[in-house]
C-alpha positions as CSV (number, residue, x, y, z in Angstrom):
1,W,-39.1,17.2,54.2
2,L,-40.8,17.6,57.5
3,V,-37.4,18.6,59.0
4,L,-37.1,21.2,56.2
5,G,-40.6,22.5,56.8
6,I,-40.0,22.9,60.5
7,A,-36.7,24.7,59.8
8,M,-38.4,27.1,57.5
9,V,-41.2,27.9,59.9
10,R,-38.7,28.4,62.8
11,F,-36.5,30.7,60.6
12,Y,-39.5,32.9,59.7
13,I,-40.7,33.0,63.3
14,Q,-37.3,34.0,64.6
15,K,-36.3,36.4,61.8
16,G,-39.7,37.7,60.7
17,T,-38.5,37.7,57.1
18,H,-37.8,35.3,54.2
19,R,-34.4,37.0,53.6
20,G,-31.6,34.5,54.4
21,L,-34.0,31.6,54.5
22,F,-32.4,29.7,51.6
23,R,-28.9,30.0,53.1
24,S,-30.3,28.7,56.4
25,V,-31.9,25.6,54.9
26,Q,-29.8,24.9,51.8
27,K,-27.8,22.0,53.2
28,T,-31.0,20.1,54.2
29,L,-32.7,21.0,50.9
30,K,-29.7,19.9,48.8
31,F,-29.4,16.6,50.6
32,F,-33.0,15.6,50.4
33,Q,-33.7,16.8,46.9
34,T,-30.5,15.2,45.5
35,F,-31.3,12.0,47.4
36,A,-34.6,11.9,45.5
37,L,-32.7,10.6,42.5
38,L,-33.1,7.2,44.1
39,E,-36.8,7.5,43.8
40,V,-36.6,6.9,40.0
41,N,-35.5,3.3,40.9
42,F,-38.3,2.8,43.4
43,K,-41.2,2.4,41.0
44,R,-42.6,-0.6,42.8
45,I,-42.9,1.4,46.1
46,V,-44.1,4.7,44.8
47,R,-46.1,3.2,41.9
48,T,-45.7,6.1,39.5
49,S,-44.3,6.5,36.0
50,V,-40.5,6.5,35.7
51,L,-40.9,9.3,33.1
52,V,-43.0,11.5,35.3
53,T,-40.7,10.9,38.3
54,G,-37.6,11.4,36.3
55,V,-38.8,14.8,34.9
56,Q,-39.9,16.1,38.3
57,V,-36.7,15.0,40.1
58,S,-34.3,16.2,37.4
59,S,-36.1,19.6,37.1
60,R,-35.9,20.1,40.9
61,I,-32.3,19.1,41.1
62,F,-31.6,21.6,38.3
63,M,-33.4,24.4,40.3
64,V,-31.5,23.6,43.5
65,W,-28.0,23.3,42.1
66,F,-27.9,25.3,38.9
67,I,-30.2,28.1,39.8
68,A,-30.6,28.6,43.6
69,H,-27.2,27.4,44.6
70,S,-25.2,28.9,41.7
71,I,-26.8,32.3,41.5
72,K,-26.4,33.9,44.9
73,Q,-28.2,37.1,43.8
74,I,-31.6,35.4,43.5
75,Q,-31.5,33.5,46.8
76,N,-33.8,36.1,48.5
77,E,-36.4,36.2,45.8
78,E,-39.9,35.6,46.9
79,S,-40.4,33.2,44.0
80,L,-37.6,31.0,45.3
81,I,-39.3,30.8,48.7
82,L,-42.6,30.1,47.0
83,F,-41.4,27.0,45.2
84,L,-39.5,25.8,48.4
85,V,-42.7,26.0,50.4
86,V,-44.7,24.3,47.6
87,W,-42.1,21.5,47.3
88,T,-42.1,21.0,51.1
89,V,-45.9,20.7,51.5
90,T,-46.1,18.5,48.4
91,E,-43.4,16.1,49.6
92,I,-44.7,15.9,53.1
93,T,-48.1,15.0,51.7
94,R,-46.8,12.6,49.1
95,Y,-44.4,10.7,51.3
96,S,-47.0,10.4,54.0
97,F,-49.3,8.9,51.4
98,Y,-46.6,6.3,50.4
99,T,-45.7,5.5,54.0
100,F,-49.2,4.9,55.2
101,N,-50.0,3.0,52.0
102,L,-47.1,0.6,52.6
103,L,-48.3,0.1,56.1
104,N,-51.8,-0.8,54.7
105,H,-53.2,1.9,57.0
106,L,-54.0,4.9,54.8
107,P,-56.1,7.6,56.5
108,Y,-58.6,9.1,54.1
109,F,-57.4,12.7,54.8
110,I,-53.9,11.8,53.6
111,K,-55.3,10.2,50.5
112,W,-57.6,13.2,49.9
113,A,-54.7,15.6,50.4
114,R,-52.4,13.7,48.0
115,Y,-54.9,14.0,45.2
116,N,-56.3,17.5,45.9
117,F,-53.5,19.7,47.2
118,F,-51.6,19.4,43.8
119,I,-54.5,21.3,42.1
120,I,-53.1,24.5,43.7
121,L,-49.6,23.5,44.5
122,Y,-48.5,22.4,41.0
123,P,-49.3,25.7,39.3
124,A,-47.9,27.6,42.3
125,G,-44.7,25.6,42.2
126,V,-44.3,26.1,38.5
127,A,-44.9,29.8,38.8
128,G,-42.2,30.0,41.5
129,E,-39.7,28.1,39.4
130,L,-40.3,30.1,36.3
131,L,-40.2,33.4,38.1
132,T,-36.9,32.4,39.8
133,I,-35.3,31.4,36.5
134,Y,-36.6,34.7,35.0
135,A,-35.0,36.6,37.9
136,A,-31.7,34.8,37.3
137,L,-31.5,35.7,33.6
138,P,-29.9,39.2,34.0
139,Y,-27.1,37.8,36.3
140,V,-26.4,34.9,33.9
141,K,-26.3,37.2,30.9
142,K,-24.0,39.7,32.7
143,T,-21.5,37.1,34.0
144,G,-21.6,34.6,31.2
145,M,-21.7,31.8,33.8
146,F,-21.7,28.2,32.6
147,S,-21.3,29.4,29.0
148,L,-18.6,28.4,26.5
149,R,-17.7,30.8,23.8
150,L,-16.0,30.3,20.5
151,P,-13.2,29.9,19.6
152,N,-12.1,27.2,22.0
153,K,-10.2,23.9,21.7
154,Y,-13.5,21.9,21.7
155,N,-15.0,24.0,18.9
156,V,-18.3,24.0,20.8
157,S,-20.4,26.9,21.9
158,F,-22.9,26.9,24.7
159,D,-24.8,29.9,26.1
160,Y,-26.4,29.3,29.6
161,Y,-28.6,32.4,29.2
162,Y,-30.4,31.0,26.1
163,F,-30.4,27.5,27.6
164,L,-32.4,28.9,30.6
165,I,-34.9,30.5,28.1
166,I,-35.3,27.1,26.4
167,V,-35.8,25.5,29.9
168,M,-38.6,28.1,30.6
169,F,-40.3,27.3,27.3
170,S,-40.0,23.6,28.0
171,Y,-42.5,24.1,30.8
172,V,-45.2,24.8,28.2
173,P,-45.5,21.2,26.9
174,L,-44.3,19.4,30.1
175,F,-46.4,21.1,32.8
176,P,-49.8,20.2,31.2
177,Q,-48.7,16.6,30.8
178,L,-47.7,16.2,34.4
179,Y,-50.8,18.1,35.6
180,F,-53.3,16.1,33.6
181,H,-51.5,12.9,34.6
182,M,-52.2,13.8,38.2
183,L,-55.8,14.7,37.4
184,R,-56.2,11.3,35.8
185,Q,-54.7,9.7,38.9
186,R,-57.0,11.7,41.1
187,R,-60.1,10.4,39.2
188,R,-58.8,6.8,39.3
189,V,-57.9,6.8,43.1
190,L,-60.7,9.0,44.5
191,Y,-63.5,8.1,42.2
192,G,-62.6,4.6,40.9
193,E,-62.4,5.5,37.2
194,V,-60.5,3.0,35.1
195,I,-57.8,5.0,33.2
196,V,-55.1,3.5,30.9
197,E,-51.8,5.3,31.2
198,K,-49.8,5.2,28.0
199,D,-46.4,5.7,29.7
200,D,-46.8,3.0,32.3
């Protein structure tokens, strides 16, 4: 993620614009974000809920492959760059926390950043993701991409346009759960409050 962050900063310094940034960093992004699937199996190392990790990783993989990669027309949207920057800062902070924690040498600033940056970054990332999906809707509707219309030999209908709308609405119950989970973790880690997690 640090490699990705440096690549994004270099691109912006050289070009002076965000246009073309996704195309420039997409291979690195796709590799590292897809590789994050393994994290679901690393509960002992990252010490977080499998459910929370699974939701976050799968939603990000969906955003990378089924939105940003598949719909070229939205690759220069400011909202797409917003969630890329948020993800990058979040992951650099989070993996720094895990690394130093495993080495039993966790600087307070890294600990503080891990449990404070998310207060701004989570809502900003969600806003970026939702705005990007919203920007994709007209193109999906126009092209009928990933949709299956009746009649067909499988006798099944699927409309990707309405699926994306359902995905957007799914943020309503899911985001508060993830956000309040992090707030509880913040109170426990930074202030020593004893909190029982139902999903652990």
